[in-house]
N, C-alpha and C positions, 0 to 999 in steps of 0.2 A: 329918898327912896320914895317913890309915888305909889300910892293907896293899891294901884290895878297889879302891882308886883305880888300881892297878897292872895288874888284871886286866882280862881281857876276858871280860865276861858276856855270855851270850846273852841278846838282849831278850827272849826269852819266858819265862825265867828270870826276870826281873827284873819281869815281872808279876804274879808271886806277892806281891810286897813292896806292901803297901798304898798306893794312889796319894798320898795326902797326906805318904808317908813316904820315897818315890823321890826320891834326891838329897839327902836330910837326914837318914838313917839308914844307920847300918853294918850289913852282913850279917857275921856272924862265919863263920868259915872253915866250921866244923860247918854251919850253916845253907844256905851257899851248895853245899856238895857235897850235902846231901839234896836240895835244889831241883834241881840238875843232874841227879841222878839217876832223880828223878819226873818229868822233863821225856823227852817221847818224842825217840828220835833223829831222828826224819824231822822235826821242828817246825823251821818257818824261822826 
């Protein structure tokens, strides 16, 4: 099991992952941190 399965990830952040890869490909911690920084704090 991948490390990312134990993390809670904002659904807005996950929208940056191509639809055909969601739930199939892993986000590395570096990419996740970058995407979180690029997501506006007031995003739902």
